[in-house]
ZAMARGU-4260 file (C-alpha; in steps of 0.2 Angstrom, whole numbers, plus 5000, padded with zeros to 4 digits):
<rodrens>
0) 4930/4912/4898 | 4942/4925/4892 | 4952/4927/4909 | 4965/4942/4910 | 4967/4952/4894
5) 4969/4970/4888 | 4956/4972/4875 | 4950/4986/4864 | 4933/4992/4869 | 4922/5007/4866
10) 4919/5019/4881 | 4904/5029/4887 | 4909/5045/4895 | 4899/5052/4911 | 4901/5067/4921
15) 4912/5066/4937 | 4900/5072/4950 | 4914/5078/4961 | 4928/5085/4950 | 4927/5098/4936
20) 4943/5092/4927 | 4939/5074/4928 | 4926/5063/4919 | 4921/5044/4921 | 4924/5032/4908
25) 4912/5017/4907 | 4918/5001/4899 | 4904/4987/4902 | 4900/4990/4920 | 4918/4995/4924
30) 4921/5013/4928 | 4939/5022/4926 | 4942/5040/4930 | 4950/5050/4915 | 4954/5068/4911
35) 4940/5079/4905 | 4940/5079/4886 | 4953/5065/4885 | 4939/5054/4877 | 4921/5055/4870
40) 4908/5042/4870 | 4911/5029/4856 | 4930/5031/4856 | 4940/5014/4856 | 4952/5011/4871
45) 4962/4998/4877 | 4956/4994/4894 | 4970/4989/4906 | 4961/4980/4920 | 4966/4978/4939
50) 4981/4965/4942 | 4990/4971/4928 | 5008/4976/4929 | 5012/4991/4916 | 5028/4991/4908
55) 5039/5007/4912 | 5038/5014/4895 | 5020/5014/4895 | 5020/5021/4912 | 5029/5036/4905
60) 5019/5037/4890 | 5002/5038/4902 | 5010/5050/4914 | 5009/5036/4928 | 5026/5034/4934
65) 5027/5030/4952 | 5007/5033/4954 | 5001/5014/4953 | 5002/5001/4966 | 5016/4988/4972
70) 5033/4990/4976 | 5038/4995/4960 | 5022/5006/4958 | 5017/4998/4941 | 5003/4988/4946
75) 4984/4991/4943 | 4973/4991/4958 | 4956/4998/4962 | 4957/5015/4970 | 4944/5029/4974
80) 4947/5045/4964 | 4936/5060/4971 | 4923/5047/4978 | 4921/5037/4961 | 4928/5019/4961
85) 4940/5017/4946 | 4946/5000/4941 | 4958/5001/4927 | 4966/5013/4915 | 4960/5018/4898
90) 4974/5019/4884 | 4969/5028/4868 | 4967/5015/4854 | 4981/5015/4839 | 4977/5016/4823
95) 4971/5000/4815 | 4965/4993/4832 | 4947/4984/4831 | 4935/4983/4845 | 4937/4966/4854
100) 4956/4965/4849 | 4967/4958/4861 | 4982/4969/4864 | 4989/4963/4879 | 5006/4957/4872
105) 5007/4972/4860 | 5006/4984/4875 | 5018/4973/4886 | 5006/4971/4899 | 5007/4956/4910
110) 4997/4949/4925 | 5002/4951/4941 | 5007/4934/4950 | 5011/4936/4968 | 5025/4926/4976
115) 5019/4909/4983 | 5021/4904/5001 | 5031/4889/5005 | 5016/4879/5012 | 5006/4883/4996
120) 5020/4876/4984 | 5027/4859/4983 | 5033/4845/4972 | 5023/4842/4956 | 5019/4830/4943
125) 5011/4830/4926 | 4994/4824/4929 | 4987/4829/4911 | 4974/4842/4906 | 4962/4827/4905
130) 4964/4825/4924 | 4963/4843/4929 | 4949/4857/4928 | 4953/4874/4920 | 4943/4885/4930
135) 4940/4904/4930 | 4925/4916/4934 | 4923/4931/4925 | 4917/4948/4933 | 4898/4952/4930
140) 4905/4970/4925 | 4914/4963/4910 | 4897/4954/4904 | 4884/4964/4911 | 4870/4959/4899
145) 4872/4940/4900 | 4861/4937/4916 | 4843/4941/4913 | 4831/4951/4924 | 4820/4940/4934
150) 4830/4924/4929 | 4830/4912/4944 | 4848/4913/4952 | 4859/4908/4967 | 4869/4920/4975
155) 4884/4911/4985 | 4897/4920/4996 | 4914/4922/4988 | 4927/4916/5000 | 4945/4924/5000
160) 4955/4909/5001 | 4963/4897/4988 | 4956/4888/4975 | 4958/4869/4977 | 4954/4854/4964
165) 4951/4837/4971 | 4950/4825/4958 | 4945/4807/4960 | 4948/4796/4947 | 4940/4779/4941
170) 4953/4765/4939 | 4953/4767/4920 | 4960/4785/4922 | 4972/4782/4936 | 4989/4790/4932
175) 5002/4776/4930 | 5013/4782/4944 | 5003/4793/4955 | 4987/4784/4956 | 4968/4790/4956
180) 4969/4805/4968 | 4973/4823/4960 | 4975/4838/4971 | 4980/4854/4962 | 4979/4874/4965
185) 4969/4884/4951 | 4986/4889/4941 | 4993/4871/4942 | 4977/4864/4936 | 4977/4876/4921
190) 4993/4868/4916 | 4988/4851/4919 | 5000/4850/4936 | 4996/4842/4952 | 5005/4839/4969
195) 5013/4823/4972 | 5002/4814/4985 | 5015/4805/4994 | 5031/4815/4993 | 5039/4820/5010
200) 5042/4838/5002 | 5023/4840/5002 | 5020/4834/5020 | 5014/4851/5026 | 5007/4857/5008
205) 4991/4866/5012 | 4981/4859/4998 | 4986/4840/5002 | 4982/4844/5020 | 4964/4850/5016
210) 4960/4835/5004 | 4967/4822/5016 | 4953/4827/5029 | 4940/4823/5017 | 4940/4804/5023
215) 4923/4800/5015 | 4929/4805/4997 | 4945/4797/5000 | 4937/4780/5006 | 4926/4781/4989
220) 4941/4777/4980 | 4944/4761/4989 | 4928/4756/4995 | 4914/4755/4983 | 4899/4753/4996
225) 4883/4762/4995 | 4889/4773/5011 | 4901/4782/4998 | 4887/4785/4985 | 4887/4796/4974
230) 4905/4797/4971 | 4908/4778/4970 | 4894/4775/4958 | 4901/4788/4946 | 4919/4780/4949
235) 4913/4763/4946 | 4904/4769/4929 | 4921/4776/4924 | 4917/4793/4926 | 4930/4806/4935
240) 4923/4816/4949 | 4931/4835/4953 | 4927/4843/4969 | 4931/4861/4967 | 4932/4872/4983
245) 4941/4885/4993 | 4953/4882/5007 | 4955/4896/5019 | 4962/4901/5037 | 4975/4911/5044
250) 4990/4910/5033 | 4981/4907/5018 | 4976/4925/5014 | 4973/4940/5024 | 4954/4936/5027
255) 4955/4921/5038 | 4936/4918/5044 | 4941/4912/5060 | 4951/4897/5054 | 4969/4893/5057
260) 4979/4886/5042 | 4993/4880/5055 | 4981/4868/5061 | 4974/4853/5054 | 4959/4855/5065
265) 4953/4872/5060 | 4960/4873/5042 | 4943/4878/5032 | 4937/4871/5016 | 4920/4874/5006
270) 4914/4867/4990 | 4907/4879/4977 | 4906/4866/4962 | 4907/4848/4957 | 4911/4842/4939
275) 4907/4826/4933 | 4917/4819/4918 | 4933/4820/4908 | 4936/4840/4908 | 4928/4848/4893
280) 4917/4834/4890 | 4908/4833/4906 | 4896/4844/4916 | 4894/4854/4932 | 4881/4849/4946
285) 4866/4861/4947 | 4863/4870/4962 | 4851/4856/4970 | 4862/4842/4964 | 4877/4852/4972
290) 4868/4852/4988 | 4862/4835/4988 | 4880/4829/4984 | 4887/4839/4999 | 4875/4832/5011
295) 4878/4814/5006 | 4897/4816/5005 | 4898/4826/5022 | 4905/4841/5014 | 4900/4859/5017
300) 4896/4871/5004 | 4900/4889/5002 | 4886/4900/5011 | 4870/4901/5001 | 4865/4919/5002
305) 4850/4921/4990 | 4839/4910/4979 | 4827/4920/4968 | 4825/4931/4953 | 4840/4941/4947
310) 4841/4961/4947 | 4855/4972/4948 | 4849/4980/4964 | 4848/4963/4973 | 4865/4959/4967
315) 4872/4975/4973 | 4864/4972/4990 | 4871/4954/4993 | 4889/4960/4985 | 4893/4972/5000
320) 4892/4969/5019 | 4902/4957/5029 | 4906/4939/5027 | 4894/4925/5035 | 4906/4910/5034
325) 4912/4912/5051 | 4896/4918/5059 | 4904/4932/5067 | 4905/4945/5053 | 4924/4945/5056
330) 4929/4953/5039 | 4923/4962/5025 | 4913/4951/5012 | 4924/4949/4996 | 4908/4947/4986
335) 4896/4935/4978 | 4896/4922/4964 | 4881/4921/4954 | 4874/4906/4945 | 4858/4903/4937
340) 4848/4889/4945 | 4846/4880/4929 | 4863/4878/4921 | 4866/4886/4904 | 4879/4892/4892
345) 4882/4907/4882 | 4891/4908/4865 | 4902/4922/4872 | 4906/4918/4889 | 4904/4899/4890
350) 4897/4893/4906 | 4886/4906/4914 | 4893/4910/4931 | 4899/4927/4936 | 4906/4936/4952
355) 4901/4953/4959 | 4916/4959/4970 | 4913/4972/4984 | 4922/4989/4983 | 4927/4989/5001
360) 4936/4972/4998 | 4945/4979/4983 | 4950/4994/4993 | 4955/4986/5010 | 4972/4989/5016
365) 4986/4974/5017 | 4976/4962/5006 | 4984/4947/4998 | 4980/4939/4982 | 4988/4922/4981
370) 4982/4910/4969
</rodrens>
């Protein structure tokens, strides 16, 4: 998966329905409000997406000083401009640029990295990339043609928490000093780092607190009984198991779903994926396999909202609304994650799994975006 990047793309220009001096540039299924006659359909632009931090020189060139988000007014966020959701900035392509080219470094753009709260940081060790899962889900709007009309898919609710990897290793893969239990955030796992499991400094670490509550999983490391199947079966055969989920609660993000991160009793954890094997050489469980796995291991999945044929209208219907996780519709829904019922890969994207994010979520006030 591509992850964050500023890439050269061709645009399609549409009329702005509410402003004579503006137009709407379309890049994939993203929209960016631009000045009338600034571009024409087929022009190449560098599309600067949400979460981008734009250098001052580029802000001056674009005439956007003090007009973006963040304390330094230099961060790209979604906004409505005369009723149209605009999710990025179009920069005119320079001579010699080609479609698909990555110009992130050339433009000096970097991805916004929010400060990490104390309870979400801690003492680390180098677990190695063979013990950590690199994970990302691209937005449907970047790859609108990959999901096929009528394809059987599952929509699960996207939870606004923090990604948590819980790796359970067979004895043959145990870390020499720190054992068979690998807990990491998304950013750490991407770098092959994990939290020290037995450090006093990590006593209140959010990720380890969540992982320690999963007693049946931890028991599978020490007790290869049938009650711990299927995890202990795979571990005994030398296969690592990675539980990927979302930790949530008050103090994790601005949306808390009725859980309290300050209490071990209510801190929430929901599974969205399980990976079997050495990272890069294993496989993800399919939809029904994941359901069966979670039932046997007494884990809760993220809410399954829809199972059936894919279409854009159905996707848009489930993307918006209120969250279902709390059972009380406490917050706006972040969006959904879409995965084919039959796992498949695409030459461009890799594993086919995409997210669709609610405009109401993007435009909410006081939002947090910790990794």
